[in-house]
N, C-alpha and C positions, 0 to 999 in steps of 0.2 A: 530378434526383437519379439517375434511371436512366441518362441520357446521361453523366453524370460517372462513374458506376460502370463503365459499359462502356468509357469512354475510358481508364480506369486499367488495363485489362487489357494494352493494348499497352505502357504504361509499365512494368508489372510484368515483362513479358518482356524489355524493353530493359534495365531496371535490374539484371537478373541479372548483366550484364556490367559493371556500374558499378565504378569503381576506388575505392581508399581516398580519393584526393584529391577525387573527385567527391562522395562521400558527406560528407566533411568540409565541403566548400563549402556543401552544402545545410544542414548544421547551423549553420554560421556565418551564413548568410543568415537563418535563423530567429532566432538569437541577436541579430543586429544589428537585425532588424525589431522584436523585442520591446523592445530598448533605445530605439529611436526613439520608441516609444509609452509610455515610462516615466511621464511626467507624466499622460497620459491614463489609464493604469492606476491611478495613485494616486487620481485623482478618481473612477474607476469603483468602486474598492473602498470608498471612503468612502461613496458613494451606496448601494451594495448592502449593506454590512456595518457602516458606521460604523467602518471599520478604519483604524488609524493607519498613517502611512507606514512607520514603523520595523517594524511587523509585516508589512506588505506586502513590504518588502525581505527580512526575515528568514525568512518562510515561503513566499514565492512567487517573487520575482525571484532572490535569491541561490541558493536550492537549484536553480533551473533553470539558472542560469549555471554552477554547480558540476557539474551533470550533463553539460552541454555540454562544459565544459573537460576533465572526466575522460574522456569518450567520445572527444573529439578526440585526446587524448594517447595513448590505448591502442588505438584502432581498428585500426591497422595490425597489431598483434599479434593482436587478436581474430580478424581476418579470415583469418589464415594457417591453412592446413590443419594439423591436429594429427596427427602420426605416432603410431601405436600398435603395440605389439609383438605378434607372432603368438602364439596359444595353441599348446599342444603338438600339437593336431590340425591346425593350419593352418601348420605349419612350411613354409618355402619360399615363403610369400606375404608381401606387404607390405600394410599397412592404414593408412588415414588417415581423418580426419573432416573433411569440408568443410562450410562454413556457407553455405547458400543462403537467399536471401530467401523468406519464406513466400508472398508475393504480395500481393493486395489486402487491406488491413487496415482494420478499424474500431476506433476508439478512442472509448469513451463515458466522459465524465468527470463527476464529481459537482460540487456547488455549493460545498462547504466550502473547498476550495483549488482554485478553478477554473482558475487559470493553471498552477500546478505539476503538478497531476494530469492536465492535458491535454498540456502541452508536454514534460514529463518523458518519458512514454511515446512521444511523437512523436519525440524525439531518438533513442530506442532503435530505433524503427521505421525512421527514416532511416538510422541507422548500419548496420542490417541490409539496407538496399537495397529498402525497400518503399514503394509509393504508399499513401496513407492518406486515409480519410474520417473527419472529426472530428465528434463530436456533444457540444457542451457542454450544461450544465444550463440550463434556462429560468429557474431560481430566482435566478440571478445575471446578469440580462439585460444590465446595463451592462458588466460585465467580458466577457461573451460577445461583445458588439458590438465591443469593442476587439480581442479575439482574432480575430474575423472579418476586421477590417480588416488586421491583421498578416498573416494567412494569404493573403488576396486579393492583397496587395502583393508578398509574397515568392514565392509558388508559382503555377504554372498549375493549373487545376482537375484536369487529368489527372495531376498530381503529388500535390498535397495540396489537399483541399477541406473546407470547414467548413459544416455545415448547422445553423442554429438552429431551434428548435422545441420542442414538448412531446412528449407521449406518442405521438401519431400519427407524428411524425417518427422517433422511436426504433423504433416498430413496423415502419415501412416499411423502415428500414435493416436491421433484424434479419431481415427476410424475404429479404434478398439473400444470394447464396452467397459470402460473404467467405471468404478463406483463413485468416484469424485475427481473433479479436475480443478486444480488451483492454478490460475493464470494471472500473470502480471504483465501488463503491456498497454498498448493503445486501445481506445474504445473501438476503433475500426476492426482490429484483429479480435478484440473481445467478443464482438458480434459473431465472428466466424467460429470461435471456440464455443460459444453458447449454442449456436446452431448444430455443431457437431455433437455436443453433449445431449441435445434434445433427441437425437436419433436413438440414443440408448437410455433416455430419461435419467442421465447421470446428474447428480447435483454439482453445482459449480460455486467457486469463489472467484470473483473477477476483481482484481485490483487494477484499476485503469488510471485515468488521468484527467486532464482538462486544464482550462486556463484559470489557475488559482489567483484571485484578485487580492490586492493588499491595499488597505486604507490607512492613511496617516492624516489625522485631523489636526486642527489648530491648537489643541491642548496637549498633543503628544510630546514626550521627551524626544526631541529630534536627534540628539546625539546617540542615545541608546537605539533609537529606531534605525538610524543610518548604519551604525555598527552591525546590528543584527541582520537587517535586510540585505546588506551587502554580502554578509556571510552566507545567508540562505540562498540568495540568487546566484552567486558565483561559485559556490561549492560545487565541485565536480563539473565546472564549466557550465553550470545551469542545467545539466542533464539529470534533473531530479523531478520525479512526478509531482512532488509537493512544493517545488520551488515557487517563490513569488513570480507570477507570470507577467503581471502588469500592475502598475501602482497608481492609485488616486491619492493626491496630496492636496490639502487645502491651499487655495491660492495665496492666502495671507502668510503662509510659512514655506511656500514652495521654493523660493530662491535660497533661503537659509538651509532648507533640507538638502537641496542639490549640492550646495557648497560643502555640507557635512559629508555627503556621499563621496564627492570627489576627493576630499581629504582622506577618507578611509581607504579608497582605492590606491591613492598614492602611497600611503603608509604601508599597505600590505603587498602591493605588487610592483611599486615603482612609480616615480613621478613623470617618467618619459615613456614614449612608445617603445623604445628599444629595451628599457629596463623591464617593462611589462612582458615583452615578447620573450625575454630570456629568464623570466622568473621561474624558479624551481618550486614555487608554491602554488602555481596555477595549472590545473589540469587542462589538457587539450580536448577538443571534440573527438569523438570516437573514430571517425574516418572521413575521407574526403567527400563522400556523398552527403553526409550530414553537415559537413562544413559548408558545402555548396548550398544546401537547403537553407541553413540559418543565415548565411551571408546574403542569399537571395532575398530573404524576408527583410533584412536590413536595407539592402539596396532599393527594394521596392518602396519601403517606407520613406527613404530619403528622396527618391525620385518624385514621390507624391507630396513632398513638402515638409517631412519630418526634419528636425534639427538634432545633430549629434552633439550631446553635452559633454561626453567623455568617451574615449576609446574610438571604436570604429575601424581599427586596423584589422586586416585579414591576411593570413598567409595560408593559401589553399594547400600548398605542398606539405606544410607542417601541421595541418589540421588545427590551425590556431586562429581564434577570433578573440580580440582584446575584450576585457570587461567593458561593456558599452552601455551608456545611458542615452536615451533619446526622448525628446518631447515634441509637441506640436504634431502628433501623429494623426492623420486623418482617419476617420472611422472606416473608410473603404480600403485601407491598406491591408494587405494579406496578413501582416503580423498581428492585427487585431482580431482576426477570425480563426487563427490557427495556433495550436499550442506551440510555443516557441522552442522549448527544450534546448536552450542554448544560452550563451552569456550576453544577452541583449535585454535590457529592461526599459520598456516604454513607461514614461511618467506623464500622467494627465492631471491638470489642475481641476479643482472643483470648488464650488461655493455652497452647494446644497447636498447634505448627506442623503436626502430623499432621492435626488437624481442619481446618485451613485448606487443606491439600493435598487432603483428601477433598472439601471443598466445591468447590474449583476443578475437580476431576476429575468432579464430578457435573453440571457444566455443559458446553455445547458448547465446543470448543477455541477459545480467544481469539486475536485477532490479535497481542497483545502481553501480556507478563507482566513485572512489575517487582518486584524484591526488594531491600530495603535491610537490610543486615546486615554486621557485621564478623566474623561467625563462619563460617568456611569450611565446616564440616560442615553447618550449616543451609543455606547457599547451595547446596552440592552436593545435599542432600536435595531441595530445591525443584526444581533443574534436572533431576535424575534422575527424579523422580516426577510431573512435570507435562508437558503438551504445549501448545505455543503457536507461533504463527508466528515470533515473535522474543522475545528476552529482553534486558533491561538489568539489570545488577547495580550498585546504587548510582547509578543514573541513570534517566532515562525519556525516551522518544521519540527520542533522538538517533541510535539505530540506523538510523532511516529515512534519515538524511543520510550514512551511511557507504557510500560507493560501492563498496567491496570486500566488502560483506556482502550476501547475498540478502535482499530484502525481500518478504514475502508471508505468506499465512495457511496454515492447515491445515484441511482439511475445511470446516466451517461458516464459517471466517474467510477462506477463499480457496483458490485453486488456482494454482500456478505462482509465479514470482518476478519481481521487477523490479529496476531500477537497475544501472548499470554493466554488467559483462559478463553479468550475469543478465538484464538487460533486452535486451541484444543477442541472447542465446540465445532469449529468449521470442519474438522476432520472426524467428528463424532456424530453418530445418530443418537438423538435424544429420544430414548424409548420409554414411553409411558407404561407403567406396570400398576395394575389395580389388583388388590387382594380382598376378597369378600370375607367378612367376619360374621358376627352374630345377627346383624340386622340386614335383611334383604328387601330394601324399599321398592325395588323394581317389580316385586311380585304383584303389586297393585295393578300393573299393566298387563298381567297375564290374562288370556281368555279363560272362561267366558266373561264378556263385558256386561256384568250385571248392573242393575240400577244403583245398588249400593256402592259399587266401585266407581260408577260414574260420578256420584255425589262427592266421593273422596277426591277424585281427580279434579273436579270443578272447584272444590274448596282449595286444593293445592295450587291450582293455576292462579286463583285470586290472591292467595297468600304470597306467592312469588312475585305478583305484579305490584305489590304495595311498595 
């Protein structure tokens, strides 16, 4: 590991001079290497997650291909220096912003979308001209092994290297003086990563999580809302950082909305518990430890008085939890204070949007917020009076795939942005360059400080204050 880390320093210096075409070729090599292992990836995802091919394509391979294509199409424009106008104090000078590679980068990816959340940031890092060390999660070992084969075939270790392992591997990597660290995971681990980065004053991008709330008001299209929210919540068995975590639905439409949700679940996964358990379209929880954690949250809520509206079945041995809807959840239940990250959706009725906004603002800022409404004043009120990493209006989760939108959190849900030009900038140093021309206005501040120069400066300060 140390040898690879040291070897990437020479690469970092050399790649500062890399051309647009050279960077594009690296991205294409990664893309083609991934596609060569497509069948191996399907098998690995089935073994690690019981994840259907369609879901592997839709949430892992296609988003990675889209990130690569978008980056390749726009990289020439992104890399060009940006001219900026002088301020009144700097008249006579020209300014520009140049994008330099940050240097040696570390990308630590989570287990829930192990391919996309590893290769997506890697595409941005390569576009910015950086060598990279990758650390996948040990909780998806078969997918990690396929990714390791791809990286070893496509890149030399001094360019991009992947190290498999558990906690000790992460700790050893975080002890090294990387120039930038890109981490995706929980806020708790994000704090550890940030503390490690601080020891070397490394910059960080932290893609974290949180309890993303969803609002359905009385004017919403209930059928569309149910169809889309049931997809967003139960995709990947709810193991998505931007999945709807809990739902506020207006009391006047709650029963109708729940009925719509039950119909969607029956249509997609089966109308009986056994049909849902044997569904080939429903991903399982990653392992028994996480199955026990999520089922424990559900059991605690039920013990405290929550009502199961749909689902509720658990098979610990098969890492299976049925797509589950619950309501009447007391505020003190653990499921209301902890990110669920599993296929259980608490539904709360409301009558006042102001109360919902107050409850959202009483919690740490989430990674995503979803509002379903056809009333523009209500939509505007929610957007104006809340803070979150991103928002979808009458949709959910799709903002992650929008390459021209910044994706990231705020405070507890993350620092910095990713995807598209925002990912390119995350792995770039924006270097300001000023060139002096014929007029050097700063000369008025050179000593000696004569009375005449003082009058000019006094006049200038008054003029600037107008």
